N, C-alpha and C positions, 0 to 999 in steps of 0.2 A: 498527464496534461489535463487542463480543465476545458470543458465544453459547456456552452450555455445555450439557452433558447434564443430565438431571433432577437437581434439588437439593431438599433439604428446607428449609422455612421456619424462621425463628428462633422459638423458643418460650421465653418468659421463665421458665416454671416448670421446665422441663427443657431445658437448652441443647442443642438439636439443632444441632450445629455441626461445622464442619470445622476442623481444627487444622493450622496450618502452622508448621513450625520452619524458619527461614530462615537461611542462612549466608553466601552470597557477595553481593557488591554488583554482581551481573550481571543484575539484572532489566531489563525493557525500559525503561531510562531513556535510551535512545539515540535514540529516534525524533526526527526533526528538527522544530523549531518555529521560527516566524519571530521575529526580533527587529527593533527599529526604530531603530538608531543613525543619526546623521547620515551621509549618504552623499556621497562625492566621486568615486565611480566610476559611470559611466553606460554603458548599453548602447544603441548607436545601431543601430536596425533599419532596413535599407534595402530590405526586401521580398525577393521571390523572386529567386534567382540568374537572371541573364539570359544567362549563358554558363558554360562549364565550364573556362575558363582561370583556374586558381586564383591564379597569379602576378598576372594582370591585376586580379583581384578585390581582392587585398591592396593592390596599387598604388592602386586606386581609393579604398580605405578611407583610405590615408595622404593621398591628395590632398584628400579631404574634410576630414580633420583639419588638414592644413596650411593650408587656406583660413581656418580660424579661429585657429590658433595662430601662423601667420606664417612658419614655417620647417619644413623637413623634419626637422631635428634635434629640434625640440620635438615634432613629430609622433611620431617614433620613441620619444622619451622618455615621452610620454604614453600611447601605445598599450599596452593590456593584452592583448587578444586580437583576432584577426581571425576572424570566423565565415564559413565558406565552403561548408559542405556542406548543412546543413538550410535555411539562409537566408543572405542577404548582409547583413553588418553587422560591427560591432566594438565592443569595450569599451575605454573610455579614462578616464583620470583628468582630470577637468575641474572648473572652477568652475561655479556655477549659471548665471552669465552666459554662459560659453562653451557650456554645454549648451543654453541657450535659443537662442543664435545658430545652432548646428548644426541644431536642430529646424526652423528656418525655411529651411534650404537645400533646393533642388530635389533630389528623389531620396531624401530622408530620410523614411521612413514614420513613425518614432516614436523619441523619446529616452526611455529607460527608466531610472529610478533603480535602482541596484544594491540588492538586498535581502539581508540576512544571515539565515542560518538557524542554529538551535541544535540540538545533538544531543538527542533524547527517549529426527540425532534418531534415536533407536534404535527408536521405536515409531510415529511419525506416518505413515510410508509404508505400514506394514502396516495401520494403521487405515483408510487410504484404499484398501485392497485392491490395493496395489501391492507385493506381497511380493517380497523378494529370493530367497526359496527356491522359491516357486510362481508362476512368471511366467505371466501370461495370454497369450492369442494376440496381443493388441495390444502388450503389452510386447515380445514377441519380434520382431514385424515392425517395430516402431519402432526396434529396435536400441538401446533405452535412450537415445535422443537422439543417437546417433552422427551427427556432421556438423553438429549444431546448435551455435550459439554464443550463450551467455548473457552479456550485459554487465550489470554491477552498479555503480550509483552509490552509494558507501558510504564507510566509513572506512579502506579499504585491505584488505590480505590478509597472512596469515602464510604465506609460501610453503613453509617447511620442513614444515608439517603433512602427515602421511601421507595425509590426505584429498585432497590435491592431487597424489598420485602418478599418473604417466601410464602405469603398467604395463598392457600389453595394448591400449593405444590405437593406432590407425593414424595416418597422416600428418595434419598440420594441414590443414583445408579450404583448397583452393587459392584461394578467393575472399577469404581473410583478408588485410587490408591493414594491420593494427594493428602496434604495437610494444610492447616491454617497455622502459620507461624506467628507467634506473639512477638511483640516488640514495642517500641515507644508509642504510647497512646493507641495501642492495638492489642486487644485481647482475643486470641484465636478462638477460644471457647465461646466467648460472648458475641463477637462480631461476625463470625461466620454462621451460616444457616443453610437452609435447603436451596437457596438461590445462590448465594456466595459460598461455594463449597470448598474453595481452596484459595489460599493467599500466601505467597512466599516473597522474599526480597533477596536480591543478590547485589552485594557491594564489595565483596572481598577483593576482587581484581582492581576495582577503582581505588580502594584504600591502599593496596599494594603499589599501585601506580604512583600515587602521591606520597607514599612512604609514611603515612600517619593516619590515625583513626579519623573517620568522618565526623566533623563537628556539625551536628544537626541544629544546634542553637543558632550559630552564626548564619546558616543558610535558610532558616525557617522551615527546615525539612523535618521528617520523622524517620528515625532509624527503624523502620517497620514497613509493612505493606500499605500504610496509610498514605493517601495522596495529598500532597501540598499544593500542586499546581492546578489540579482539576482536569488535566488532559486525560488521564486514565479513567477517571470517573465518567467523563463525557463519552469516551469510546465504548466503555462497558455498557452504559445505558443504551446507546444506539443499537448495540448488538443484541442484548438480552434483558434490558430493563423491564421491570413490571410496570403495568399501566398506572398512570397518575392523571386524574381528571383536573381540568381547570388550571393548567400549568401555563406560565408565561414568564417572560423576562421583562420586568417593569411594565407589564401590560401589553407587550408585543408578542405576537405569535401564540395567542391564547388557544388552548386545545388540550387534547389528551396526549400526554407524553408517554412513550413506550418504546421498547425495543422491537426488533423485527421478529425475534424468537422469544416471546415472553415466557415460555415454559422451559426454555433451555437453562442450563446452569452455567455459572461464571467461575473461572479460576484466574486469579490475577497473579502475574509474575512481574514484580516490580524490578526493572533493570535500569531505570533512569532517575537521576538525582539532581536536585537544584544546586548548581555549583557554577562558579565563574559567570554569573549573570545569565544563566540559562540552565538547561537540563543536560547532564552528561551521563553517558553509560559506556561501559567497557565491553569490548568484544568478547572477552573471556566470560564475563557475567551473562551476556546474551547467549553464548553457547551453553552455559550451565542451565539457563532457563529453558532452552529447547530440550536439553537432556532430561530435566526433571518433568517437563510437560509430557514428553513421550512416555515416561514411566508412569505418570499419574493417571493416564488414560483419557486425555482430551481427544475430541473428534476433529477440532479445527483450531489452528493457532493463528490469531489475528495480530499482525505486526505493523503498527503505524510508525515505521522507522525507515529511513533511506539514507544512502551515502551521498557525499558531494559528487558533483560532476567533475571529472569523468568517472564512470562506474568502474569498479574492480571486476576483472573476469571471474567467472564462476569458480575457478579453482585457485584464484589468487589467495595468498596467505591471509590477507586482511579482510576477506569477504565472509565475515562471521555469519551473516544472515543467510547467504546462499548455501554455505556449508551446513549450518544448523537445519535449514529447511530441507536440504537433500536427505538428511538422515530421518527427519520426521516423515517426509513423503514415502521414503522406503519402508516405513512402519505403517503406512496407510493413513497418516494424518494429513489433512488438507492444510496448506499454509497459504494465507492470504496476506499480501503486503501492499503498502501504498506505493504508487508510482513516483512519489516525490512531488515537490512543489516548485520545481525549477522551470516548468512549462510557462507559456505555451510554445516556447522556442523548440525547433526540431532537435532530436537526439538528446532529450533531457529526461527520458523515462528511466527510472531506477528499478531495481529488483526485478529484472526482466528474465531471469533464468527460467527455462521451460517448465521446471517442476513447481514453480511458484505461480499463484493466481494473482496477477498484478492489476491494481485498481487505480483508475483516474477519477477525477471529481467532476460532477455535473451540477448544474443548478436545478432548482425545483420551481414549480408554478406558484410561487408566493412572492408578494412584494410588500413593501412598507412605504406607501406614498407619503411624501412630505413636500410642502410648498415653501419655496424661497422667493421672497419679494424684494425687488430693488426699489430705490427711492423714487423712480419714475413710474412706480406701480406695475412694472413689468414683472410677471411671475413665471416660474418654471417649476415643474413637478418631477420628482424623481424618487429614489429609494432612500430610506433613512432608518437609522437605529437610534436616533436622538429622542429621548423621552423627557427632557427637561422642559422648562417653561419657555414661552416665546421670548425672544431676545429684544423685540422692538427694533427700530431702525438704528443701526450702528454704522459709523463711517467705514467705508471699504478702502483698503490700501493694497497697492501692488508694488513689488520690488522693481520699479522701473529703473533702467540704466541707460547710459548713452549708447547710440548706435555703434560706437567704436569699441564698446565693451561686450564681453560675452554675456548673453542673457542669463538672468538668475532664475533657476527653477526651484522646485520645492526643497530639494535636498541641500540647497545652499543656505537655507534659513538657519540662523544661529542666535544664541542668547544675546549677543551684542547688537542685534538689530533693534535699536531702541525706537525706531520709527513705527513699530507695530503696536506700541503701548496704547491701550484703549480702543483698538481698532479690530475689525475682522480682516484677515489677510487673504488675498487671492493669489494663488500661485499655480503654475502649470508644470506638468511632468509627462514624459513619455516612457518613464521607467516602469517596469513590472516587478522590480525587486521588492521582496518583502521587507517591511520595516520602514520604507521611505516615508510613508504617510504618517505613521506613528511618531517617527523621529521629528518630522516637520512640525507636527502638532505639539510635541514636547517642547521644542525650542520657542515656538510662538507663545506658548503659555508662560514659559520661564521669562520671556521678555516683556510680559504684561499684555499680550494680545488677548482679545475676548473671543476669538473664533478663527476658524480656518476653512477656506474653500479651496479644494484641490481640483483642478481641471485636468482630466486625462482621457485617453481613449476609453470606450465602453468596457465595463467589467461588472460582473454581478456580485463579486465578493466584497463584503462590507468590512473594511478595516476598522480598527478600534483606536480610540483616543481616550484620554484620561478624565475620569471624574465628571461626567456630564459636560465636558468641554466641547462646544459646538465645532465639530470637525466635519466639514461638508466636502464630499467627494463628487466632483462633477465628472462623470465617467467618460471616460474615454474607451510509444505504442504499448499503451497499457493493453491488457487482455479485455478489460471490461470497464465501463463507467458506472458510477452510482452517485446518488446525491452527496455532495460534500461542501456546498456553499450555503452559508447562513443556517446552519443546523442548530436548532435549540435542543439542549440536553442538560442533564444534571452535571454539576461540577462541585468541587469542594467549596463550602460556603466561606464567605469572607470572615464571618464570626464563627470560630471553632465550636461555640456552644450550640449552634444551630444544626438541625438535621439536613436541611435542604438548601442547595444553591443551584441556580440555573443560569446558563449563558449561551449565546450564539458563538459558534466557532466555524471556521471555514478551512478547507484543505483536503488533501487526499487522506489525511489521518481520519477525517470524519467519514469519507467514502468507504474506507476499508472495512469498518465494522458493519456497514450495511450489507456488504457482500458476505462477510463472515456469518451474519445471521441467516442469510439465505442458504449458505452452505450447511448450516446446522439443520435447517428445515429439510434440505435435500437428504442429508444423512439420516434423518429420522424416517424418511420414506424409503430410502434406498441404502440401507446399511452396508450392502455388499459392493456398492460402486467404489471404484478406486478414485484417488485424487484427480487423475487425468480424466476419468469419465465425468466427474463433477465439473471440472473446468470446461470440458467440451460442451456439456449440456448448457452451461451458462453462456458461453461465447456464441454458440451456434443458434441460440434462440432469442438473442437480445434485440431490443428495439433499435432500428436504424433511424427512426424519427422519435421525437418526443412522444410519450405515451398518449398525448392528445392528438397526435398526427402531425404536429408542426415540425418543420425541419430543425436540425440541431446545428448551431453555429459554434465555431471554435474561437475563443478569445485570443487576441494577439495584437500586435501593432497594426495589423490589418485584419478586420473580421472576415471570416470565410466560412463556407459550408464545411462542417466537420467531416473527416474521413477516418478510415481505420487507424491512422497514426494518432488521431486525437482521442478516439474512444474505444479502440479495439474492435470487439464485436458489436458494440453499441451500449445502450443503457440496459442494465440488468432487468430481466423479466422473469420473476419466479414462476408465474402461472404457466409459462411455456417451458421453462427449464426443467420443471418437475416431470414433464412428459415429452422428451426431445425426439423420440423416435429412433434416432441413431446417435452413437457417440464414437468419437475418435479416442480409443483407449491406448494407454502406454503403461510400461512398467520400468523398473530400475534399469533394465538392459537398454531400453530406448534412450534413456538419459546418458548412459555411458556411450552409446552409439553416437549421440549428439556431440559429446565431448571429443570423441575420436575424430568425428567429421570436422570439428572446429580446428583441428590440428594440434590439440593439446597432446603433449607427450604422456606416455604411460606413467612416468614418475610424477607428473602433475596430477593425474587423475587419482593416484593413490592417496592424495591429500584428502579425498572424500572417504577414505577408509575402505575402498573396495579391494577385494582379493581376486585372484584369477578364477573366474567361473565361466564355464562354457554354457551359454544359454541363448535362446532365440529372442529377438525383439519382436515388436508387433507386426513387422513385415516379414517375419520368419527368416531373417538373416542371422546366421550363427556366427559368433565371434567371441573372443574373450576380452575381459576388461582391460588387458594390456593390448593397446590398439593393434589391429592387424597391419602387417607391413606389405602385404600384397593382396591382390584381388583375384580370386580364383575364377570369377566369372568375367572374362575379358569382354564379353558382349554387352555388359551392363556398366557403362562408364560412370553412372551416377550411384552405383551401389553404396559407396561410402560418402555420398553427398549429404550435406546438412539439409538439403531440400526434401529428403525422404523422411525426416523426423515427423512422426505421426501427429502433428499439431492440428487443431481445428482451424488454422489459418494458413495461407500460402503467401509467402513473400519472396520475390526474386530480385535481389538488389542490383544485379548486373547481368542482364540478359544479353548475351553476345551472339548466340546462335539458337536454333531450335533446341529446346530443352524438355526433357520428360522427368516426371517424378511420380511417386506412388503414395497412396493413402489407403488405410484400411479402416473400415467402420464395423461396429458391432450393433446388431439390432436389439434394442431394449423396449421396443413397442410391440404391437401385435405380432404373433408368431408368423403368420402368413401375410407377407407384405411385399409390395412391388414399388420400387422407387425409381423415379425418372430424374435425370440430370437437367437442370436449367442453368444456363450460363449467362451472366451479365458481363459482356466482354469489356475489359478496360480499353480506353481509346487507343487505336493503332495496334492492339494486341489481339492475337487469335488464341483462344483457349479451347482445346478439344478434350473430350472425356471418353474413355473406353473402359468398360462398356457404358453405354448411356442408360441402360436399365439394370437394376439389381433386384434379384428375386430371393427373398428369405422365406424359410420354412422351418419345420421342427428339427431338421438336420443341418440346416445352413444358417448360422447366426452371425458369422463373420465373412465379409467379402472385401476384396481389394479392388481398386480401380487405378487407372493410369491417367495422368494429366499431362498433356503436351502443350507447350507454350511457345509461340513464335511472335516476332515483331515485324511490322511493316514500316517502322520509323527508319529514317535515313541518317539521323544524327543522335547523339546522346541526349536523353531526355530526363526529366524528373520522373517521379512516381505517378503512374496512372492506376486507378482503382476499379475493381469490379467484384464479382462474387460468383460462387458456385453454390447452387441450392439443390439439395435432394428432396423431392416431394413425393409423397404417396397419396396426395389428395387431402390429407389431414395435417401431417407434420411438414414443417419447412425447416430443413437443417442447412443453415447458411454458413458458408466459409468465406470470409473476406479474402480477396486477392489483391495484392499490391505488386506491381511490376515496374522496374526501371530499365529501359534500354540503354546499353552502353556500347560504344565503339572504342576499340583500343586506339591510342595515339602512338604512332611510331616516330622516332626521330629521323631526320633526313639521312643520318649516317647508317641507319638500319634499313 
């Protein structure tokens, strides 16, 4: 979900509004959402790799396929991908009957239908107090991410952009095993360097799905890692782009353009393609990109992709992102994903699996003032991206209708509205759906209108309209939030002969690489930290107010103070995350414990490729990956409770009685430390901590504590929010607490 700085409410007597003049079609329309066409590509999951002989693994995959198809030749023809690094399996083009037959073979854990997905900064780093001019101590010792490798699953990259210059960079990290794959208008030898060290593209599953080769000419695409839409170039620059001084978009946002980890290396895995009036990528292609990224040696995988609402469960056949991310995290690779752009409504966060670092979008402290003046000389000032000439006074028109008719809003505008010709159109909307403003502007322009003013509730996101067309917008639980609104970054230039193109984009796609860059910086400083430890450090040290100290407001039909469901831990704060004091660590066993606690059956968990392994989780509970059917400790009712997952957050969705849960922390600060518990109680909720003090020394690095929660409410409530902070006088390790009291309703017959 998006959260913004303080905004004023709409007032019908005097329009306290923000005005947005929008010009390019480069708003965040690229975030990927799932589609549901009939599939004939299947992913055959055969569990965890049993050996490291990759040739033998691939041979085994062909043998399984040959068993069903009848010949090696048909097997080779049908095979799309062989997965060998994150897990053992393959993707193949099959009929439903063939897929069913394979699912019944020994050694096959699951047969997964292929899923298609659709496609949905000069100031932001200073806003996060990571200035290029005034480096902090941690900036300096992290060497700006030198040695770290960021892999991005996206729409490709424009390699000529100066943001991917390798000037001043040292040798490519010796552990790198990736390649630069040549293709249409992309020469791997020429276009890769010490900054862009890897580039691959994945389209076999998409081609198999449509049953014909991809026609790049018709789509304006490149059958290569080259980016046609600009989205992947934009996110790559935010994460690790080299510095470019005096950069702007048509004079707006002038400053130094750079990534957060300017010394980190970039590896692009192109999985999304311009098709069907948007960007499309296949689940089997996404899984293959994860598989290769694990092998290549990336430190963090940045994924600006999300599914439609509702989300698929973590073990659902179609959740390629969760499954791919699970295998990456199991190998020690941090996976950062966007929370989606369906907010700010409740229950719209995507990619929320506990092994993923999920990112929401916030605004930054930058504005583009523009004045709109009416004929009576009344003027109002708001935010604008319009860089064209002054229009002068033009007649204003509004789609007025009879009181007996349903009022017309912006989305009702169409090409046959001839009354708009030669006028600027005023329309109202309460919708937060993406595309409404762009669509309205498109039809007004087609009908001969000269401009559009859209009145809606406040929002900081600047939507885009076409070709300097005056389009005026009168404004109306991720883990973490990061800048994602009006982010200036490099894109693919409109003229293919040019090196550089720049544009503003908004959305969680832009927020995600901000976090990926900070993860790269943290990995440079703490190479031994697990993905869970890095996630904990980021969540527990985030800003709960804007970095300047102002409160954070969440956008929606009603503006409100933001809470953990809007921004997770808060706005990301690298300078604190690098030295968090304590971390809530986890391993693969914890995630299996979570899946068991969620009630998933053992057969479902095997879709993640896990075998029966007896191992302790972070709270020292021993169990096997086939979920336990009984509880040996009868005194601990919550032993198998999801509440005991060692997350850096505490959420109780239905508190019916006094409830206890446990957490375990690891000291990553000074060896001899004493921490005291400080509780900010949610309204009507009592939270007690035992012990209240934790003492760490050379022999004690890990300690557990018990959290007991009870409610004084007499009726079912909404969520109330508080926090638990462990402090040693220097570090503040803050865990957000969210509690909802629930009373069971019984029928009169019971």
